ZAMILO-415324 format. One record per residue (C-alpha): residue in one letter; x, y, z. Coordinates in Angstrom, 1 decimal, decimal comma, padded with zeros to 4 digits. Layout:
REM residues N
{rec "A" {X Y Z}}
...
//
This chain:
REM residues 474
{rec "M" {-000,9 -024,1 057,1}}
{rec "R" {-004,3 -023,3 055,5}}
{rec "D" {-003,4 -024,6 051,9}}
{rec "Q" {-001,8 -027,8 053,4}}
{rec "L" {-004,8 -028,6 055,5}}
{rec "L" {-006,9 -028,2 052,3}}
{rec "G" {-004,8 -030,5 050,3}}
{rec "R" {-003,3 -027,8 048,2}}
{rec "E" {000,3 -027,1 047,4}}
{rec "P" {001,6 -024,4 049,8}}
{rec "K" {003,3 -021,6 047,9}}
{rec "D" {005,5 -020,9 050,9}}
{rec "F" {005,7 -021,1 054,8}}
{rec "D" {005,7 -018,0 057,1}}
{rec "V" {008,0 -018,2 060,0}}
{rec "A" {007,0 -016,5 063,1}}
{rec "T" {009,0 -015,9 066,3}}
{rec "D" {009,0 -013,9 069,6}}
{rec "A" {012,6 -012,6 068,5}}
{rec "H" {012,6 -009,0 067,4}}
{rec "P" {013,9 -008,2 063,9}}
{rec "E" {017,0 -006,6 065,2}}
{rec "Q" {017,7 -009,8 067,2}}
{rec "V" {017,2 -012,0 064,3}}
{rec "R" {019,8 -009,9 062,4}}
{rec "E" {022,3 -010,4 065,2}}
{rec "L" {021,9 -014,2 064,9}}
{rec "F" {022,1 -014,3 061,0}}
{rec "R" {024,9 -012,4 059,2}}
{rec "N" {023,1 -012,9 055,9}}
{rec "C" {019,8 -011,1 057,2}}
{rec "R" {018,3 -008,1 055,9}}
{rec "L" {015,5 -005,9 057,6}}
{rec "I" {012,8 -004,7 055,3}}
{rec "G" {009,6 -002,6 055,7}}
{rec "R" {008,6 000,4 057,7}}
{rec "R" {005,0 -000,2 058,7}}
{rec "F" {005,5 -003,8 059,1}}
{rec "R" {009,2 -004,7 059,9}}
{rec "L" {010,3 -008,1 058,7}}
{rec "A" {013,6 -010,1 058,4}}
{rec "H" {014,8 -011,8 055,3}}
{rec "V" {017,2 -014,4 055,9}}
{rec "R" {019,0 -016,0 052,9}}
{rec "F" {019,3 -019,7 052,8}}
{rec "H" {021,3 -020,9 049,8}}
{rec "D" {019,1 -019,7 046,9}}
{rec "E" {016,0 -019,0 048,8}}
{rec "I" {014,9 -016,1 051,2}}
{rec "I" {013,1 -017,1 054,3}}
{rec "E" {010,9 -014,4 055,7}}
{rec "V" {010,8 -014,2 059,5}}
{rec "A" {008,1 -012,1 061,4}}
{rec "T" {007,9 -011,2 064,9}}
{rec "F" {004,7 -011,9 066,8}}
{rec "R" {002,4 -008,7 066,8}}
{rec "G" {000,5 -007,3 069,6}}
{rec "P" {-002,7 -005,1 069,6}}
{rec "S" {-002,4 -001,8 067,8}}
{rec "A" {-001,7 001,0 070,1}}
{rec "V" {-004,3 003,3 068,3}}
{rec "I" {-007,0 000,6 068,7}}
{rec "E" {-006,2 000,2 072,4}}
{rec "A" {-006,3 004,0 073,0}}
{rec "V" {-009,7 004,1 071,3}}
{rec "L" {-011,1 001,2 073,2}}
{rec "D" {-009,9 002,7 076,6}}
{rec "E" {-011,5 006,0 075,9}}
{rec "D" {-014,8 003,9 075,1}}
{rec "E" {-014,6 002,1 078,4}}
{rec "E" {-014,3 005,3 080,3}}
{rec "G" {-017,9 006,2 079,2}}
{rec "E" {-017,1 008,7 076,3}}
{rec "D" {-019,0 008,6 073,1}}
{rec "V" {-016,3 007,4 070,9}}
{rec "D" {-016,8 005,3 067,6}}
{rec "P" {-013,8 002,9 067,4}}
{rec "V" {-014,7 002,4 063,7}}
{rec "E" {-014,3 006,1 062,8}}
{rec "E" {-011,3 006,8 065,3}}
{rec "A" {-009,1 003,9 064,3}}
{rec "G" {-008,5 004,5 060,7}}
{rec "P" {-005,6 002,9 058,8}}
{rec "I" {-002,8 001,6 060,7}}
{rec "A" {000,4 003,8 060,1}}
{rec "D" {002,8 001,7 062,3}}
{rec "D" {002,2 -002,1 062,9}}
{rec "N" {005,6 -002,7 064,8}}
{rec "V" {003,9 -003,4 068,2}}
{rec "Y" {005,2 -006,8 069,5}}
{rec "G" {003,4 -009,4 071,6}}
{rec "T" {002,8 -012,9 072,3}}
{rec "V" {001,8 -015,8 070,0}}
{rec "E" {-001,9 -015,6 071,3}}
{rec "E" {-001,9 -011,8 070,6}}
{rec "D" {-000,5 -012,2 067,1}}
{rec "A" {-003,1 -014,8 066,3}}
{rec "L" {-005,9 -012,4 067,0}}
{rec "R" {-004,1 -009,7 064,9}}
{rec "R" {-004,4 -011,9 061,8}}
{rec "D" {-007,0 -010,9 059,2}}
{rec "F" {-009,1 -014,1 058,8}}
{rec "T" {-009,5 -017,0 061,0}}
{rec "I" {-008,3 -019,5 058,5}}
{rec "N" {-005,1 -017,7 058,4}}
{rec "A" {-004,5 -017,8 062,2}}
{rec "L" {-003,3 -021,5 062,2}}
{rec "Y" {000,2 -022,2 063,6}}
{rec "Y" {002,3 -025,2 063,2}}
{rec "N" {004,4 -026,0 066,2}}
{rec "I" {007,7 -027,5 065,2}}
{rec "E" {008,4 -028,8 068,8}}
{rec "D" {005,5 -031,3 068,9}}
{rec "F" {004,4 -031,1 065,2}}
{rec "S" {000,9 -029,9 066,1}}
{rec "V" {-001,5 -027,3 064,7}}
{rec "V" {-002,4 -024,6 067,2}}
{rec "D" {-005,7 -022,7 066,6}}
{rec "Y" {-006,4 -019,6 068,6}}
{rec "A" {-009,4 -018,2 066,5}}
{rec "S" {-011,6 -021,2 065,6}}
{rec "G" {-010,0 -021,2 062,2}}
{rec "M" {-010,3 -025,1 061,9}}
{rec "A" {-014,0 -025,0 062,2}}
{rec "D" {-014,3 -022,2 059,5}}
{rec "L" {-011,9 -024,2 057,4}}
{rec "E" {-014,1 -027,3 057,6}}
{rec "A" {-017,3 -025,2 056,9}}
{rec "G" {-015,8 -023,2 053,9}}
{rec "M" {-016,4 -020,0 055,6}}
{rec "L" {-014,2 -016,8 055,3}}
{rec "R" {-014,6 -014,8 058,6}}
{rec "L" {-012,7 -011,7 059,8}}
{rec "I" {-011,1 -011,7 063,3}}
{rec "G" {-012,6 -008,8 065,3}}
{rec "D" {-015,0 -006,2 064,2}}
{rec "P" {-015,1 -006,3 060,3}}
{rec "A" {-015,7 -002,5 059,9}}
{rec "T" {-012,9 -001,7 062,2}}
{rec "R" {-010,6 -004,2 060,5}}
{rec "Y" {-011,4 -002,9 057,0}}
{rec "R" {-010,8 000,6 058,1}}
{rec "E" {-007,4 -000,3 059,5}}
{rec "D" {-006,3 -001,7 056,1}}
{rec "P" {-008,8 -001,5 053,2}}
{rec "V" {-006,8 -003,9 051,2}}
{rec "R" {-008,4 -006,6 053,4}}
{rec "M" {-011,6 -006,2 051,4}}
{rec "L" {-009,6 -007,3 048,3}}
{rec "R" {-008,0 -010,1 050,2}}
{rec "A" {-011,5 -011,2 051,2}}
{rec "V" {-012,6 -011,5 047,7}}
{rec "R" {-009,3 -013,1 046,5}}
{rec "F" {-009,5 -015,9 049,1}}
{rec "A" {-013,3 -016,4 048,6}}
{rec "A" {-012,6 -016,9 044,8}}
{rec "K" {-009,4 -019,0 045,2}}
{rec "L" {-010,7 -021,4 047,9}}
{rec "G" {-014,3 -021,5 046,8}}
{rec "F" {-015,3 -020,2 050,3}}
{rec "R" {-018,3 -017,9 051,2}}
{rec "I" {-017,7 -014,7 053,0}}
{rec "H" {-019,5 -014,7 056,2}}
{rec "P" {-022,4 -012,2 056,3}}
{rec "D" {-021,0 -010,1 059,1}}
{rec "S" {-017,7 -009,8 057,1}}
{rec "E" {-019,5 -009,2 053,9}}
{rec "A" {-021,9 -006,4 054,8}}
{rec "P" {-019,3 -003,6 055,3}}
{rec "I" {-017,7 -004,1 052,0}}
{rec "F" {-020,5 -002,5 050,0}}
{rec "E" {-020,2 000,7 052,3}}
{rec "L" {-016,4 000,9 052,7}}
{rec "A" {-015,4 -000,1 049,1}}
{rec "P" {-014,4 003,7 048,4}}
{rec "L" {-011,6 003,5 051,0}}
{rec "L" {-009,5 001,7 048,4}}
{rec "G" {-008,9 005,3 047,0}}
{rec "D" {-006,6 006,0 050,0}}
{rec "I" {-004,4 003,1 049,2}}
{rec "P" {-001,1 004,1 047,4}}
{rec "P" {-001,4 003,1 043,6}}
{rec "A" {001,9 001,3 043,7}}
{rec "R" {000,7 -001,0 046,5}}
{rec "L" {-002,6 -001,6 044,6}}
{rec "F" {-000,5 -002,7 041,5}}
{rec "E" {000,8 -005,8 043,5}}
{rec "E" {-002,6 -006,6 044,9}}
{rec "V" {-004,2 -006,5 041,4}}
{rec "L" {-001,4 -009,0 040,1}}
{rec "K" {-002,5 -011,5 043,0}}
{rec "L" {-006,1 -010,9 042,1}}
{rec "F" {-005,8 -011,8 038,5}}
{rec "H" {-002,8 -014,0 038,2}}
{rec "G" {-003,7 -016,6 040,7}}
{rec "G" {-005,6 -018,9 038,3}}
{rec "C" {-009,3 -017,6 039,2}}
{rec "A" {-009,3 -014,2 037,5}}
{rec "L" {-012,8 -014,6 036,1}}
{rec "A" {-014,3 -015,4 039,4}}
{rec "T" {-012,6 -012,7 041,2}}
{rec "F" {-013,7 -010,2 038,6}}
{rec "E" {-017,2 -011,0 039,1}}
{rec "Q" {-017,0 -010,7 042,8}}
{rec "L" {-015,1 -007,4 042,6}}
{rec "R" {-017,9 -006,1 040,5}}
{rec "H" {-020,5 -007,5 042,9}}
{rec "Y" {-019,1 -005,7 046,0}}
{rec "G" {-018,4 -002,5 044,1}}
{rec "L" {-014,6 -002,8 044,4}}
{rec "F" {-013,8 -003,1 040,7}}
{rec "S" {-014,8 000,6 040,2}}
{rec "S" {-012,1 001,7 042,7}}
{rec "L" {-009,4 -000,1 040,7}}
{rec "F" {-010,5 000,4 037,1}}
{rec "P" {-013,0 003,3 037,0}}
{rec "L" {-012,8 003,7 033,3}}
{rec "T" {-013,5 000,1 032,5}}
{rec "E" {-016,4 000,0 035,1}}
{rec "E" {-018,0 003,0 033,2}}
{rec "S" {-017,5 001,3 029,8}}
{rec "L" {-019,0 -002,0 031,1}}
{rec "E" {-022,1 -000,1 032,2}}
{rec "H" {-022,7 001,0 028,5}}
{rec "E" {-022,7 -002,4 027,1}}
{rec "E" {-023,3 -002,8 023,3}}
{rec "G" {-024,7 -006,2 022,3}}
{rec "G" {-022,9 -007,6 025,2}}
{rec "F" {-019,5 -007,1 023,7}}
{rec "P" {-017,4 -005,3 026,5}}
{rec "L" {-018,4 -007,8 029,3}}
{rec "T" {-017,7 -010,6 026,9}}
{rec "F" {-014,3 -009,4 025,9}}
{rec "V" {-013,1 -008,9 029,4}}
{rec "A" {-014,5 -012,2 030,5}}
{rec "R" {-012,9 -014,0 027,6}}
{rec "A" {-009,5 -012,3 028,4}}
{rec "L" {-009,6 -013,3 032,0}}
{rec "K" {-010,6 -016,7 031,1}}
{rec "N" {-007,6 -016,9 028,9}}
{rec "T" {-005,4 -015,7 031,5}}
{rec "D" {-006,8 -018,4 034,0}}
{rec "D" {-006,0 -021,1 031,4}}
{rec "R" {-002,5 -020,1 030,9}}
{rec "V" {-001,9 -019,8 034,7}}
{rec "N" {-003,4 -023,3 035,3}}
{rec "A" {-001,4 -024,7 032,4}}
{rec "G" {001,8 -023,4 033,7}}
{rec "Q" {002,4 -021,0 031,0}}
{rec "P" {003,8 -017,5 031,5}}
{rec "V" {001,5 -014,4 031,6}}
{rec "T" {002,3 -010,7 031,6}}
{rec "P" {000,7 -007,9 033,3}}
{rec "A" {000,9 -005,9 030,1}}
{rec "F" {-001,6 -008,3 028,4}}
{rec "L" {-003,9 -008,0 031,6}}
{rec "F" {-003,9 -004,3 031,6}}
{rec "A" {-004,2 -004,0 027,7}}
{rec "A" {-007,5 -006,2 028,0}}
{rec "L" {-008,9 -004,4 030,9}}
{rec "L" {-008,4 -000,9 029,4}}
{rec "W" {-009,3 -001,9 025,8}}
{rec "E" {-012,9 -000,7 025,8}}
{rec "P" {-012,2 002,7 027,3}}
{rec "L" {-009,4 003,1 024,7}}
{rec "R" {-011,7 002,1 021,9}}
{rec "E" {-014,3 004,6 022,9}}
{rec "R" {-011,8 007,5 023,1}}
{rec "A" {-010,1 006,6 019,7}}
{rec "A" {-013,6 006,4 018,0}}
{rec "L" {-014,5 009,9 019,5}}
{rec "L" {-011,3 011,3 018,2}}
{rec "Q" {-011,8 009,7 014,8}}
{rec "A" {-015,2 011,3 014,6}}
{rec "N" {-013,6 014,7 015,0}}
{rec "G" {-011,4 014,2 012,2}}
{rec "T" {-008,2 012,6 013,8}}
{rec "P" {-006,5 009,9 011,6}}
{rec "K" {-007,0 006,4 012,9}}
{rec "M" {-003,4 005,6 014,1}}
{rec "E" {-003,0 009,1 015,8}}
{rec "A" {-006,4 008,6 017,4}}
{rec "L" {-005,3 005,3 018,7}}
{rec "Q" {-002,1 006,6 020,2}}
{rec "R" {-003,7 009,8 021,7}}
{rec "A" {-006,5 007,7 023,4}}
{rec "A" {-003,7 005,4 024,8}}
{rec "D" {-002,0 008,4 026,3}}
{rec "E" {-005,2 009,7 028,0}}
{rec "V" {-006,4 006,3 029,2}}
{rec "I" {-003,0 005,5 030,7}}
{rec "A" {-002,6 008,9 032,3}}
{rec "E" {-005,9 008,4 034,1}}
{rec "Q" {-005,5 004,8 035,1}}
{rec "V" {-002,1 005,3 036,8}}
{rec "Q" {-003,8 007,5 039,3}}
{rec "H" {-005,5 004,4 040,7}}
{rec "I" {-003,0 001,6 040,0}}
{rec "A" {000,6 002,6 039,2}}
{rec "F" {001,8 -000,1 036,9}}
{rec "P" {005,5 000,3 035,7}}
{rec "R" {006,5 002,0 032,5}}
{rec "R" {007,7 -001,3 031,0}}
{rec "F" {004,3 -002,8 031,1}}
{rec "S" {002,4 000,2 029,8}}
{rec "V" {005,0 000,4 026,8}}
{rec "Q" {004,1 -003,3 026,0}}
{rec "A" {000,3 -002,7 026,4}}
{rec "R" {000,7 000,2 023,8}}
{rec "E" {002,4 -002,1 021,4}}
{rec "I" {-000,4 -004,6 021,7}}
{rec "W" {-002,9 -002,0 020,8}}
{rec "N" {-000,9 -000,4 018,1}}
{rec "L" {-000,5 -003,8 016,3}}
{rec "Q" {-004,3 -004,4 016,2}}
{rec "P" {-004,9 -002,2 012,9}}
{rec "R" {-001,6 -003,5 011,6}}
{rec "L" {-002,6 -007,1 011,9}}
{rec "E" {-005,7 -006,4 009,8}}
{rec "E" {-003,5 -005,1 006,9}}
{rec "R" {-001,6 -008,0 005,5}}
{rec "R" {000,3 -006,8 002,6}}
{rec "G" {003,5 -008,1 001,2}}
{rec "K" {006,8 -007,7 003,2}}
{rec "R" {004,8 -006,2 006,2}}
{rec "V" {003,7 -009,8 007,1}}
{rec "Q" {007,2 -010,9 008,0}}
{rec "S" {008,0 -007,7 009,8}}
{rec "L" {004,9 -008,3 011,9}}
{rec "I" {005,9 -012,0 012,7}}
{rec "D" {009,3 -010,8 013,8}}
{rec "H" {007,8 -008,3 016,2}}
{rec "P" {008,5 -009,1 019,9}}
{rec "R" {004,9 -008,4 020,8}}
{rec "F" {003,3 -010,3 017,8}}
{rec "R" {002,2 -013,3 019,9}}
{rec "A" {000,4 -011,2 022,5}}
{rec "A" {-001,1 -009,1 019,7}}
{rec "Y" {-002,2 -012,1 017,9}}
{rec "D" {-004,0 -013,7 021,0}}
{rec "F" {-005,6 -010,2 021,6}}
{rec "L" {-007,0 -010,2 018,1}}
{rec "V" {-008,4 -013,6 018,4}}
{rec "L" {-010,1 -012,6 021,7}}
{rec "R" {-011,6 -009,6 019,9}}
{rec "S" {-012,9 -011,7 017,0}}
{rec "E" {-014,4 -014,3 019,5}}
{rec "S" {-016,2 -011,6 021,4}}
{rec "G" {-017,8 -010,3 018,2}}
{rec "E" {-015,9 -007,0 017,9}}
{rec "G" {-014,5 -007,9 014,5}}
{rec "G" {-011,4 -008,9 012,9}}
{rec "A" {-012,4 -012,5 012,4}}
{rec "E" {-011,0 -012,7 008,9}}
{rec "A" {-007,7 -011,4 010,0}}
{rec "A" {-007,5 -013,7 012,9}}
{rec "D" {-008,3 -016,8 010,7}}
{rec "W" {-005,6 -015,6 008,3}}
{rec "W" {-003,0 -015,3 010,9}}
{rec "T" {-003,8 -018,6 012,3}}
{rec "R" {-003,5 -020,4 009,1}}
{rec "Y" {-000,3 -018,5 008,3}}
{rec "Q" {001,5 -019,6 011,5}}
{rec "E" {000,4 -023,3 010,8}}
{rec "S" {001,8 -023,2 007,2}}
{rec "D" {005,1 -024,3 006,2}}
{rec "E" {007,6 -021,9 004,6}}
{rec "A" {006,2 -022,4 001,1}}
{rec "G" {002,7 -021,9 002,2}}
{rec "R" {003,6 -018,7 004,0}}
{rec "S" {005,3 -017,3 001,0}}
{rec "G" {002,2 -018,1 -001,2}}
{rec "M" {-000,1 -016,4 001,3}}
{rec "A" {002,1 -013,3 001,5}}
{rec "Q" {002,4 -013,2 -002,4}}
{rec "E" {-001,4 -013,7 -002,7}}
{rec "N" {-002,0 -010,5 -000,6}}
{rec "A" {000,6 -008,6 -002,6}}
{rec "G" {-000,7 -009,7 -005,8}}
{rec "G" {-004,3 -008,8 -005,2}}
{rec "R" {-003,0 -005,2 -004,5}}
{rec "G" {-001,2 -005,1 -007,7}}
{rec "E" {-004,2 -006,3 -009,8}}
{rec "R" {-006,3 -003,4 -008,3}}
{rec "R" {-003,6 -001,0 -009,4}}
{rec "G" {-003,5 -002,5 -012,9}}
{rec "E" {-007,2 -001,9 -013,3}}
{rec "R" {-006,4 001,9 -013,0}}
{rec "G" {-003,8 001,7 -015,9}}
{rec "P" {000,0 001,8 -015,8}}
{rec "R" {001,8 004,8 -014,0}}
{rec "R" {003,1 007,4 -016,4}}
{rec "P" {006,9 007,3 -016,9}}
{rec "R" {008,8 009,8 -014,9}}
{rec "G" {011,7 010,1 -017,6}}
{rec "R" {012,5 013,4 -019,2}}
{rec "G" {012,5 012,2 -022,7}}
{rec "G" {009,7 010,5 -024,8}}
{rec "P" {006,4 011,7 -026,2}}
{rec "R" {003,4 012,7 -024,0}}
{rec "G" {000,9 014,1 -026,4}}
{rec "E" {000,0 017,5 -027,3}}
{rec "G" {-000,9 020,7 -025,6}}
{rec "G" {002,7 021,9 -024,3}}
{rec "Q" {003,9 018,3 -023,4}}
{rec "R" {007,2 017,0 -024,2}}
{rec "S" {008,1 016,3 -027,7}}
{rec "E" {010,6 013,9 -029,2}}
{rec "G" {013,5 016,1 -028,2}}
{rec "G" {012,4 016,0 -024,5}}
{rec "Q" {011,3 019,8 -024,8}}
{rec "R" {007,7 020,9 -024,2}}
{rec "E" {005,9 021,9 -027,4}}
{rec "G" {005,3 025,7 -027,6}}
{rec "S" {007,9 026,4 -024,9}}
{rec "Q" {010,9 028,6 -025,4}}
{rec "P" {014,3 027,0 -025,6}}
{rec "P" {016,4 027,0 -022,5}}
{rec "V" {018,4 030,0 -021,8}}
{rec "D" {022,1 029,9 -020,4}}
{rec "V" {022,9 033,0 -018,6}}
{rec "Q" {026,7 033,7 -018,7}}
{rec "P" {027,9 036,4 -016,3}}
{rec "G" {030,3 039,0 -017,8}}
{rec "R" {029,3 038,3 -021,5}}
{rec "G" {026,9 040,8 -021,9}}
{rec "G" {023,5 039,0 -021,8}}
{rec "P" {021,9 035,6 -022,2}}
{rec "V" {022,9 033,0 -024,8}}
{rec "T" {020,5 030,7 -026,2}}
{rec "A" {021,4 027,1 -025,8}}
{rec "P" {021,3 024,9 -029,0}}
{rec "P" {018,6 022,4 -029,2}}
{rec "R" {019,3 018,8 -028,2}}
{rec "A" {020,0 016,3 -031,0}}
{rec "E" {017,7 013,6 -031,6}}
{rec "G" {018,5 010,6 -029,6}}
{rec "G" {020,7 012,6 -027,3}}
{rec "A" {021,3 011,3 -023,8}}
{rec "G" {022,3 012,8 -020,6}}
{rec "N" {024,6 011,8 -017,7}}
{rec "G" {027,7 012,4 -019,8}}
{rec "E" {026,6 010,2 -022,8}}
{rec "A" {027,3 011,2 -026,4}}
{rec "G" {024,8 013,8 -027,6}}
{rec "G" {023,8 017,4 -027,2}}
{rec "E" {023,9 017,5 -023,4}}
{rec "S" {027,7 017,2 -022,8}}
{rec "R" {028,9 020,4 -024,9}}
{rec "P" {026,5 022,8 -023,0}}
{rec "K" {027,8 021,5 -019,7}}
{rec "R" {031,5 022,1 -020,8}}
{rec "R" {030,3 025,5 -022,3}}
{rec "R" {028,9 026,6 -019,0}}
{rec "R" {031,9 025,6 -016,9}}
{rec "R" {034,2 027,6 -019,2}}
{rec "G" {031,6 030,5 -019,0}}
{rec "R" {031,8 030,4 -015,3}}
{rec "R" {035,5 030,6 -015,4}}
{rec "G" {035,5 033,3 -017,9}}
{rec "G" {032,9 035,3 -016,0}}
{rec "R" {035,1 035,5 -012,8}}
{rec "Q" {038,0 036,7 -015,0}}
{rec "A" {035,7 039,3 -016,7}}
{rec "R" {034,7 040,6 -013,4}}
{rec "T" {038,3 041,0 -012,1}}
{rec "E" {039,7 042,4 -015,4}}
{rec "A" {037,0 044,7 -016,7}}
{rec "P" {033,9 046,5 -015,5}}
{rec "H" {030,4 045,3 -016,4}}
{rec "P" {029,2 046,9 -019,7}}
{rec "D" {026,2 048,6 -018,0}}
{rec "T" {028,5 050,6 -015,8}}
{rec "T" {030,7 052,1 -018,6}}
//
């Protein structure tokens, strides 16, 4: 109801009922129950899934804490409540409204008379552009610290202001995000940065101290800005994501994580290179370290970490445009993402502007133009090699000069002629010198007869060993 009242296209509608999940499953054979902490019923309707929730009542833990407080005991409900482990306490629609997180989310549409039912003054906050938590903000944040992320997401998405009473506890309770399972935070991060307002969300997350609980390595790198580059790069990457989402173009979590973790990766790789590690090896080792530390906070699936690695590893390769490597890079499945990444790096002042411009012109050229650009790079490399002189021939024959090098016959000057040892013949036999112009590989010349002689010698040697003793033993 919130989005529809604001004139936005609703993403979906949540169905709420007083029927318990088990009762819903009895009514619909194509129903499946999900969730443990928050039991829901998924009813399949053609190709869609309708999510049905049962009205929730007050948490048993909160009620117990408040009862103790009413008896006069010195109990702090904020400290005693803590996170909700089981939210399957059912109640009425009025109780369900007060269990919602924000007032603007506690609006109900009654299908009997087509009216909007407001139990928490959500309409007034909606008109005022105010985001307000229902109940005591500190208690609600301790019940579920993810509500702090939701507050930032709704404020950035709707352009609302967080009420001062709901805003103040965030600065103190932001470290509670460390208690949330990393797998759940992955889903929340996608909602934060893939909703079309990633840049505004990023700025508010840093303002409230929430970003450091999600990406501590990136936050540490942003605190050591060098000429404004780190913040500029992250901001440009998030702005690029917003443009693609708002234009209806696809986005991938791999590019998002590659951009957010690029600066920590770059710092680690530079440190490894300073200690003598080769460039590509340093980049890969740095990627291993950064990803291993990041997944302790946000557990993104392996398929996205592999794609992020490919985007990182393609960066130095895109700056080396030589010959046939150009086409192999174009055919790489991660080329487009790596190219966009390179353009963002060049725009933020990191470097690679020449390579980004070259790849842009290459993609805009026709087949003949691409071939010419690739040959131009290959030709330039060959000219530099030509300045050093031609390579020495690797053939066995041919003159090489003096000083023990090969002579016209292919034998080094001043060296002894080759010796052919024939077992059973009483000693070594000196092979005759090659004839001038002789060729190997079975061609006519001085090479063929020694081969036949060696084969006859080996056969003769075997016979000699079996028929007579060696001369030295007689």
